[in-house]
Every structure is written in structure tokens, then in C-alpha cells.
C-alpha positions in Angstrom: 18.0 -23.1 -7.3 19.2 -22.6 -11.5 17.7 -24.8 -13.9 19.2 -27.8 -15.1 19.6 -28.9 -18.9 18.5 -32.2 -19.0 20.8 -34.9 -21.3 21.0 -34.1 -24.7 20.1 -37.8 -25.1 17.3 -37.4 -23.0 16.3 -34.2 -24.7 16.7 -36.8 -28.2 14.4 -39.7 -26.7 12.0 -37.5 -26.0 11.4 -35.4 -29.0 11.4 -38.8 -31.0 8.3 -39.4 -29.0 4.8 -38.3 -31.0 2.7 -39.0 -27.5 5.1 -36.2 -25.5 4.9 -34.3 -28.2 1.1 -33.9 -28.2 0.5 -33.6 -24.9 2.9 -31.5 -25.0 1.6 -29.0 -27.4 -1.4 -29.6 -25.5 -0.2 -28.0 -22.4 1.0 -25.2 -24.4 -2.6 -24.8 -25.6 -4.0 -24.8 -22.5 -1.7 -22.3 -21.4 -1.9 -20.1 -24.0 -5.9 -20.2 -24.0 -5.9 -19.3 -20.6 -4.1 -16.3 -21.1 -6.3 -14.9 -23.6 -9.1 -15.6 -21.9 -10.4 -18.9 -24.3 -12.8 -20.3 -21.7 -14.4 -23.5 -24.3 -10.4 -24.4 -25.2 -9.2 -24.7 -21.8 -12.9 -26.3 -21.5 -11.7 -29.1 -24.1 -8.1 -29.1 -22.9 -9.0 -30.3 -19.4 -12.1 -32.5 -20.8 -8.8 -34.6 -22.1 -7.7 -35.6 -18.7 -4.8 -32.3 -19.0 -3.1 -31.4 -15.3 -5.2 -28.6 -14.0 -2.3 -27.8 -12.4 0.2 -27.5 -14.8 2.8 -25.0 -15.4 4.2 -23.6 -18.4 7.7 -22.3 -18.5 7.7 -19.6 -16.3 5.7 -21.6 -13.7 2.1 -20.5 -14.2 -0.8 -21.9 -14.0 -3.8 -21.7 -16.1 -5.7 -20.3 -13.3 -2.7 -17.5 -12.7 -2.5 -16.3 -16.3 -6.2 -16.3 -16.0 -6.7 -14.2 -13.3 -3.6 -12.3 -13.7 -4.9 -11.2 -17.1 -8.6 -10.3 -15.4 -10.2 -13.7 -17.1 -13.0 -14.1 -15.7 -15.0 -16.7 -17.7 -11.5 -18.7 -17.8 -11.1 -19.4 -14.4 -14.2 -20.9 -13.1 -13.2 -23.6 -15.5 -10.5 -24.5 -13.6 -11.7 -23.6 -10.5 -15.0 -26.1 -10.9 -12.2 -28.9 -11.2 -11.7 -30.8 -7.8 -8.2 -31.9 -7.9 -7.2 -27.5 -8.6 -4.5 -25.5 -6.6 -6.7 -22.8 -5.6 -3.2 -21.2 -3.9 -0.6 -22.5 -5.7 2.3 -20.1 -5.5 4.0 -19.5 -8.9 8.5 -17.9 -8.9 6.8 -14.4 -7.5 5.7 -16.3 -4.6 1.8 -15.0 -5.7 -1.5 -17.0 -5.7 -3.9 -16.3 -8.6 -6.0 -14.5 -6.1 -2.8 -12.2 -5.5 -1.9 -11.8 -9.3 -5.8 -10.7 -9.7 -5.2 -8.1 -7.0 -2.7 -6.5 -8.6 -3.8 -6.2 -11.7 -6.9 -5.1 -10.2 -9.0 -7.4 -12.1 -11.6 -6.5 -9.6 -14.6 -9.3 -11.1 -12.0 -11.8 -10.6 -11.1 -10.8 -7.0 -14.5 -11.0 -6.5 -15.4 -14.2 -8.0 -12.1 -15.9 -6.0 -13.3 -14.4 -2.5 -16.5 -16.2 -3.0 -14.8 -19.6 -3.8 -14.5 -22.2 -1.0 -11.1 -22.7 -0.8 -9.0 -19.8 -1.1 -7.1 -18.2 1.3 -7.0 -14.6 1.7 -4.4 -14.4 4.7 -1.3 -15.1 2.5 1.5 -12.9 1.8 3.4 -12.2 -0.7 7.0 -12.9 -0.4 7.8 -10.0 0.9 5.1 -10.1 3.3 2.8 -8.0 1.8 -0.9 -8.9 2.2 -3.9 -8.7 -0.4 -4.6 -5.5 1.0 -1.4 -3.7 0.1 -1.0 -5.4 -3.1 -4.2 -3.1 -3.9 -2.7 -0.2 -2.2 0.3 -0.5 -4.2 -1.2 -1.0 -7.4 -3.8 1.9 -6.8 -6.8 -0.3 -7.6 -9.8 1.6 -5.5 -12.5 -1.0 -6.5 -10.4 -4.2 -6.2 -9.6 -2.2 -2.9 -13.6 -1.2 -1.6 -14.1 -5.3 -3.4 -11.3 -6.8 -0.8 -13.6 -5.3 2.6 -16.4 -6.6 1.9 -15.1 -9.4 3.0 -15.5 -10.0 6.6 -11.9 -11.6 7.0 -10.1 -7.9 5.7 -10.1 -4.7 7.7 -9.1 -1.4 6.6 -7.7 -1.0 10.0 -5.1 -3.9 10.2 -2.3 -3.9 12.0 0.8 -5.4 10.1 3.6 -4.8 12.4 5.6 -1.5 11.2 3.1 -0.9 8.4 -0.7 -0.4 7.8 -2.9 0.4 4.5 -3.0 4.1 5.7 0.9 4.2 5.5 0.8 2.0 3.2 -0.3 4.1 0.5 1.3 6.9 1.7 4.4 5.8 0.6 3.0 4.3 -2.2 2.5 8.2 -3.1 -1.9 7.8 -4.2 -2.9 9.9 -2.9 -6.6 9.3 -3.9 -6.1 5.8 -2.2 -4.8 7.5 0.8 -7.8 9.5 1.0 -10.2 6.3 0.1 -8.7 4.4 2.9 -9.1 7.6 5.8 -12.6 7.8 4.3 -13.6 4.1 5.3 -11.9 4.3 8.8 -8.2 3.7 8.3 -6.4 6.0 10.3 -5.0 4.1 13.2 -1.6 4.7 15.6 0.5 2.4 13.8 3.8 4.4 13.7 7.1 3.5 10.9 9.5 1.1 11.8 11.4 4.9 12.4 8.6 6.0 14.7 6.0 8.0 12.0 2.8 8.5 12.5 1.0 8.5 9.6 0.8 12.7 9.3 5.3 12.5 9.7 4.9 10.3 7.0 2.4 12.1 5.1 4.6 15.5 5.5 7.9 14.0 4.7 6.2 12.5 1.2 4.5 15.8 0.2 1.2 15.3 0.2 -1.0 18.1 1.2 -4.3 17.5 0.2 -3.8 13.9 3.1 -2.3 16.0 5.1 -5.1 17.8 5.6 -7.7 15.3 5.7 -5.5 14.1 8.5 -6.2 17.0 10.6 -9.6 16.8 10.2 -9.7 14.1 13.1 -9.4 15.1 16.6 -7.8 11.9 17.8 -4.2 13.3 16.0 -1.8 14.0 17.9 -0.6 16.5 15.9 2.6 17.6 18.3 4.2 13.3 18.3 7.4 13.3 17.1 9.2 9.9 15.9 12.6 8.7 17.6 14.7 11.2 16.3 12.7 14.3 18.1 11.2 15.0 15.0 7.5 16.4 15.2 5.3 18.1 12.2 6.9 21.3 12.5 10.5 21.1 12.1 9.7 18.0 9.7 7.8 20.3 7.4 10.4 23.2 8.0 13.1 20.0 6.3 10.9 19.1 3.6 10.6 22.7 2.0 6.6 22.4 1.3 5.0 25.9 1.6 1.2 24.5 1.6 1.7 21.9 4.6 3.5 24.6 6.1 0.9 26.7 5.5 -1.8 24.2 6.6 0.2 23.4 9.8 0.1 26.9 10.5 -3.2 27.4 10.3 -4.2 24.4 12.3 -4.7 25.0 16.3 -3.5 22.1 18.1 -0.1 22.3 16.2 2.7 23.4 18.4 3.9 27.0 18.1 6.1 26.9 20.8 8.8 29.2 21.2 11.2 26.4 21.1 9.6 24.7 18.1 9.4 27.6 16.1 12.9 28.7 16.2 14.3 25.3 15.6 12.4 25.0 12.2 13.7 28.0 10.7 16.8 27.3 11.8 15.8 23.7 9.4 14.7 25.6 6.6 17.6 28.4 6.3 20.0 25.0 6.6 17.8 23.2 3.5 17.7 26.5 1.6 14.3 27.3 1.9 14.7 30.7 2.0 10.9 31.4 2.2 9.2 28.9 4.8 12.2 30.0 7.4 10.9 34.0 6.7 7.4 32.8 7.2 8.3 30.9 9.9 10.0 33.6 11.9 6.8 36.0 11.1 5.2 33.0 13.2 8.4 32.9 15.2 8.1 36.8 16.4 4.7 36.9 17.1 4.5 34.0 19.2 6.9 35.1 21.5 5.9 38.8 21.9 2.9 37.4 22.8 4.4 35.6 25.2 6.5 38.9 26.1 3.1 40.5 26.9 1.2 38.1 28.6 4.5 37.5 31.3 4.6 41.5 31.9 0.8 41.0 32.1 0.9 38.3 34.8 3.3 41.1 36.9 1.9 43.9 36.3 -1.2 41.4 38.0 1.1 40.1 41.0 2.1 44.0 42.1 -1.6 45.3 41.9 -2.6 42.2 44.6 0.4 43.7 46.7 -0.1 47.4 46.2 
């Protein structure tokens, strides 16, 4: 909705009212004090019966400002007021708790989580839950604090998203490794049918790929909706380190068909060094398969004799 300017006559009337001007100045002082961590000033102004939920020109309440800037002592003041809106939305559809999470204000996050009436299952206007906001911000301390709350789970399923997929998408390997260490591996897939392994390969994260492969429950050869598996995706992305990790993993599908396709994909993407490495494995695999077929035929012949 567009901002509508008040009529000039109304502006003139309001400006001429000392009472209104004084109150307006105090509200501005309230927001300034909240944003800058002046708890005593915030307390004094609220004792003068100012609205604890008053909005500034950006639609922020004092609690939003204090939470976003990590001022724990200031946050304590408005949350002690009986009429405070703990879950107020600002224009970007964020609550004070969300603001604290996004800025990595871990102490404020802990304070709000322990405050009765603060909601933790709300999402932003882009449908991002609290854990995702913390993950995208790269705030590991904040993630740890959130996970101390029994209402939040590292293995959550957010439709076609999860804490693990969100961290891989964000490209934050340190956060992803932390999520994995907390048991965040799940079978949730992206809208394109990508598993966490395929997504990590496409994002070019060797450390994450290696860590995911340590889990015996991971189906390395699973495919996305287009039929692409790990070795084909790696050939397309051109990351030699990930290629070597997959080739060293015994559970990776090394059938002649997949390897031949991977060689062609790598060449088409002009990853010629990777194509050569894959071709060597392809030739080794086909020779081994040819030798086994010859051995089986020989054994059958001996049995007949």
C-alpha cells in the first residue's frame, strides 16, 4: 500500500500543537534509545505512559530495534510491560525474535525464547522459519541456542527444504558441517528431486560431500528428477576434488554406462582433465567386466568337460 501524505492543513494544525510535538519528540527519543542500547532512558520514557508498541517511520517498535541491535538490557524493559506485543510484525514481516536471529544476537535470542508468549513457529514473509534465518546468516552460536529449545529440531522437514539443504544452498560449509554433526542429515529433497549429496556436488562443496558420504544410510547413486546421479553431476560441475572423492568411495555407481555418460558430459562442459580421469576409470571398469565374463565362460566350459 502506498504512503499517503496528510492534507497540508492537518500538518499545519499538528505542527502548531505543542502537546503533540512534545509527545512526538518523546516517541522519537524512545526509538533512538532502544536502537542505541540506552535501557534507563527507555524505562523512563515508558514510565511516562508512552505506547510500548509505538512505531517509528520504518514501522519498527522499540522491541524490534533493541532485538535487532543485540541490546539485551533494553529488551528486558519492553518485555516486562503487560501490553507489549511480543510477536509484532514489522514491514518486512519479521518479529523481534526473527530480528535477533538474523543479526546473530544470541543472548537476546535466548532471552526471548525464555519469555512466555513469544512464538517460535512463525515464518517470515518468504516462509523461512527461525532455524533457516540463523543458518542463512551463518550464526552457529545462534543455531546452537535455538536447538536448546525443544520446539525446534535440526532434522525438521520444511516441505522441499530442511536445515541441511538450507545451509548447503547458502554455501556456508562451516554451518553445514555443524548441522551434519547435530544429526541434520535427512532424505528431504529439493523441488528438482536433489538429495543433500547432489546439491552439495552442484554447489561445489568437497568437505560437505565427504562428510555426507560417511553416513552409511546415504544412497549415493540416487538420481534427481532428470535422472542425474552423483557421478554425472560431478562431471558436469567440473570439480576435480569431488571427482576424486566419489571415485574413492566404494558405494558410488561405477557401471560402464554411468562412467561413459560422465565422460561425455565432462567433455561437453570442456572439463577435459576430468574427462580423462573418468575415462581411465571407465576403461578399467570395462576391462574388469570383460575379464569376469571370460572367466565365467571358461568355468562353464570346464564343467561341461
